[in-house]
KEGUMAR-812164 format. One record per residue: z, y, x of N, C-alpha, C in turn; residue in one letter. Coordinates in steps of 0.02 Angstrom, whole numbers, plus 32768, in hexadecimal, padded with zeros to 4 digits. Layout:
N
ZYXZYXZYXA ...
! end
This chain:
162
800B7FC980267FF67FF3801480068045802FM 800F8036805E8039807F80827FEB807B80A6K 7FBE804280B87F65806380E57F5D80888099E 7F54806780567F318092802A7F3980C7803CN 7F7480E5802A7F93811F80287F67815D8062N 7F76814180AC7F59815380DD7F12815680D2L 7EE7813580AE7E9C815980BF7E7E815E8072N 7EB2816380497EB18190801A7ED081F08022I 7F0281E680517F128224806D7EC7824480AFT 7EBB821780CB7E71822E81097E48825580C7Q 7E27820E80A37DF1823D80797DFD82868040V 7E45828780337E4B82C2801B7E5C82ED8049I 7E5A82CD80927E5C832E80BC7E1F832D80CEK 7DF482F880E57DAE830880DE7D9A833C80B2V 7D90831B80767D64834C80417D8183978038I 7DD88398804D7DEA83E5803C7DBC840D808DI 7DB883E280B47D9883FF80D47D47840F80CEQ 7D1F83E280B97CE383FA80927CDA842F8059V 7D058439803D7CFA847680067D1984A98027L 7D4E84A380577D6A84F2808E7D1B8507809BI 7D0484CE80C77CBF84DB80F37C8184F480CBF 7C9584DE808D7C4084DC80727C5C85338043G 7C86854680377CAC857E80227CA085C78058I 7CC785BE80717CBB85D980B07C6185E880CAS 7C4385BB80D27BF985C580DC7BD485DB80BAS 7BE685DA806D7BC28604803B7BE186378025S 7C1C865980477C2C8694804B7C0F86BB8076L 7C15869D80B47BE186B180F47B9786D580F1A 7B8686A980BD7B3086B180B87B2C86EB8073V 7B6F86ED80487B538717800D7B7387688049I 7B91875A80687BB8879980737B7187B180B7L 7B51879680EC7B1887A181017AEA87B380CFG 7AC287A280967AA087C180747AB787FF805EI 7B078812804A7B0F884F80337B0E887F805DL 7B17886A80AC7B1B889A80EE7AD288BB8102L 7AA4887780EE7A4E889680F67A4588B080D5A 7A5C88BC808A7A4088DF804E7A6B891C8048N 7A908936805B7AC0894E803A7AE889848085F 7AD3896980AF7AF7897F80F07AC889CE8105S 7B028A0D81177ADF8A4281247AB18A4C8154P 7A7C8A76815A7A408A87818B7A5F8A7D81C5K 7A498A4281F57A608A7782417A358A988260L 7A3F8AAC829D7A1E8AE282BE7A168ABB82F2D 79C28A9282FF79B08A57830D79948A81836FI 799D8ABE836679928AD783A279CF8ADC83D9N 79FA8ACA83C27A2B8AC683EE7A128A8C8418K 7A338AA384687A208A7D84A87A278A3B84A7P 7A7B8A1384917AA589D084717A7D89C4844BF 7A5389D984047A3A89B083ED79F089A583D9L 79C689B38404798789AA842C796589908442I 799E8950846B799688F8847E799C88DB8440K 79C488FB841579CF88C083EC79B188BA83B3A 797588F183A7794B8914836F78F988D6837DY 790D88E583D878C588BF83F178A4888383BFQ 78C8886083B978AF881583927896882D8352S 78D6886E832978B3886B82EF786F889082F2L 786388D98317782888E8831B77FA88C9830FI 7809888E835177D68856833A77AD883082FFR 77EC882682F077E3881882AE77BC8833827DQ 77C9887B828177A088B98258777D88BB8267D 774F88AC8287770288B082A476D98875828CI 76AA88968260766C88708255763D887E8268E 762E883E82847608883682AB75AF88158287E 7584883D826B7548880C8247750E88238274I 74F887FE829174C287F682CD74C3884C82F2K 7495887982E1749D88C082FD74C288F282E2E 74F388E182C8752C89088290756489058298E 7587894B829C75EE893582A675F889698271K 762389538256764A8962821C769A89758231S 76AC89BC824A76FA89BA8256771489CC8228I 776A89DC8220777F89F481D277A08A328204K 778C8A4F81CF77B68ABF81DF77F18AAD821DN 78308A8681D3784A8A7E8210785E8A6A8255S 78288A50825678318A3B82AF78108A6882CEF 77DF8A8982C777BD8AB082EA77CD8AF282F9L 77E78B2082B077EA8B3182B5783D8B5B82CAF 783D8BA482E4789F8BAE82D178AF8BA88295T 78EC8BBA828079048BBA822B78EE8BEF8218E 78E88C10823578C38C6F821378808C718208D 78538C40823A78048C2A823F77F78C7D8261E 780A8C87829A77E18CBC82B677CB8CB282E2T 77E18C7382FE77BC8C46834577BC8BEE8345E 77A58BF6837077B48B8F836F77FB8B8183A0I 78078B55836F78538B39839578418AFE83D4S 788C8B0B83DE78688AD5843F785E8A9C8426K 787A8A7E83E278598A3C83C378068A3C83C8L 77F78A5B83AE77B08A8D83A2778E8A8C83E6G 77A78A9B83F777788AB18443778E8A6F8481A 77AF8A488469778F89FA8483776189CD846BE 776189E5842F772689A483FC76D489ED8408V 76F08A27840476998A32841F768C8A2D8465L 76C38A2B848376A08A1C84CB769189EF84D1N 76A889A384C1768B896784C57621896D84A4D 763A8990847175F9899F845475CA89BD846FL 75DC89E6849D75A589FC84D7759589DF8503I 75B789C2852275AD89848554756F8953852AL 7573894384F8754D891B84C9750B894884BAQ 7510897284A174E089AE84A474A489A084EBI 74CE89BB8514749E89B985677492897B8572Q 749989448554746A8907855E743188EE8539T 7437891584FF740288FC84C573C7893584CFK 7391891B84B6735989408492737089698455Q 738089A2845D738189BD8431736689FB8424I 73418A2183F873358A7383EE73678A8383B5S 73708A6C839673968A93834D73D58A808352I 74018AB48348744F8A99832874598AC382F9I 74738AA382CA74688AAF827974CA8AB58279K 74DF8AF5826A75378AF1825575458B04820AI 75618AE381EF75678AE581B075AD8AEF8195I 75C08B23818176228B3B817376238B208132S 76518B07812376708B0580D276B08B0580D6Y 76C08B3F80A977088B6180A977188B798050T 77528B7E804377648B9E800477498BD27FFFQ 77488C258027773E8C4F804576F88C498027K 76E98C8D801D76BA8CAE800476728CB0803DT 76338C92804275FE8C84805E75FF8C9B80B0E 75FC8CDB809D76218D1480C976348D01811CS 76858CEA80E476BD8CC8811D76B68C938128S 76898C5B8110765C8C24812876388C15816AS 76078C63816575E38C79818E76098C8B81BCL 762C8CA081CF76508CBC820276698C998224K 768A8C5381F7769E8C16822D765E8BE9826DL 76428BE7822075FA8BC5824E75DA8BD48289A 75FC8C1B829375C18C6182BF75FB8C5882FBN 76368C4882E776788C46831A76518BD98345L 765E8BBB830A76288B8C833676058B8F8365V 75D78BBE8346758E8BC9836C759B8BEE83B2K 75C08C2383BE75E78C4183FF75E58C1A841EQ 762D8C01840D763D8BC28437761E8B908456Y 75DF8B83842675BE8B538458758A8B74847FL 75708BBC846375398BDD8496755B8BEB84DAE 759B8BE484E575978C048521759A8BE38551K 75AF8B95853A75AC8B558576756A8B3A856CS 75478B45853D74FA8B25853274BB8B5B856AL 74958B39859274748B7B85AC742B8B6B8590T 74138B39857473E68B39855573DE8B558520K 73A08B72850A73868B9E84E873718B6F84A2N 73AE8B72846873AB8B3A841C73938B6483E1Y 73718B4683C473628B6B838273AA8B748346H 73D48BA68338741B8B8F831974078B8F82D4W 74158B7282B674288B85824D74678B83824CV 74748BC0822D74B78BCC821B74CA8BD781C5I 75008B9C81C274EE8BB1816775448BB2814BI 755F8BD9812575A28BCE810E758A8BC580D3G 75C28B8D809575CD8B8C806F76058B8F8046Y 761E8BAE801976448BCD7FF076628B717FCAS 76A88B5C7FC976B88B277F9C76FB8B3A7F68L 76DA8B1B7F3877248B347F1177688B247F2AP 77908B527F0E77D68B547F2677F58B247F22E 78058AF27EF778228ABC7EF677FD8A747F28D 77C98A997F4877A08A627F8177BF8A517FC7D 77FF8A787FD278158A83801778078A408044Q 77FD89FC802E77F789BC805577B289DC806CL 778689E7804F774089F3805F77278A148096N 77418A3980A9774E8A7A80E977438A6B811DS 770E8A68813676F48A63817376A78A82819CR 76968A6281C8764F8A8881DB763A8A408208V 75FD8A4D81EF75BB8A1B81F575A38A1B822FE 75948A11825F75678A2882AB753F89E682A5I 74F789FC829474B589CB82A6748B89E982D2R 747689A882FC744089AA832B7408898E8312L 73CF89BE8326737F89A08303735389A9834DD 
! end
């Protein structure tokens, strides 16, 4: 009888441990989702955060043959008046790619919730940054589009190489 009680006690302990582990894992997942969706905006231009975001930047750049789409939150400073440090890193990689390809046209298309003229200013910021490092004369096409105000997730700059 004592052996049976010992086995039942061990089984109960294992069940309790599994329940506790399952609940804590579920809470950790829920907490992670909440933090990801509701955390305050981080200043990603701080030096200690730059390295931490490098892998995220790589995930936020979609490459489709000769096209890059880069989220505005990574490309520009918070006030959108200049290229961020992270944006500069991405554009420097792009400059190296442009210099090795046979292209003549660079299209920069900006999408923001602001006016089309504001969007056009962002596209021109990217053009000016690229132009400083590119020695060959390219034909530039610069376009700015205004998005609905509730479409913040689609704020981006597309760079197409032809």
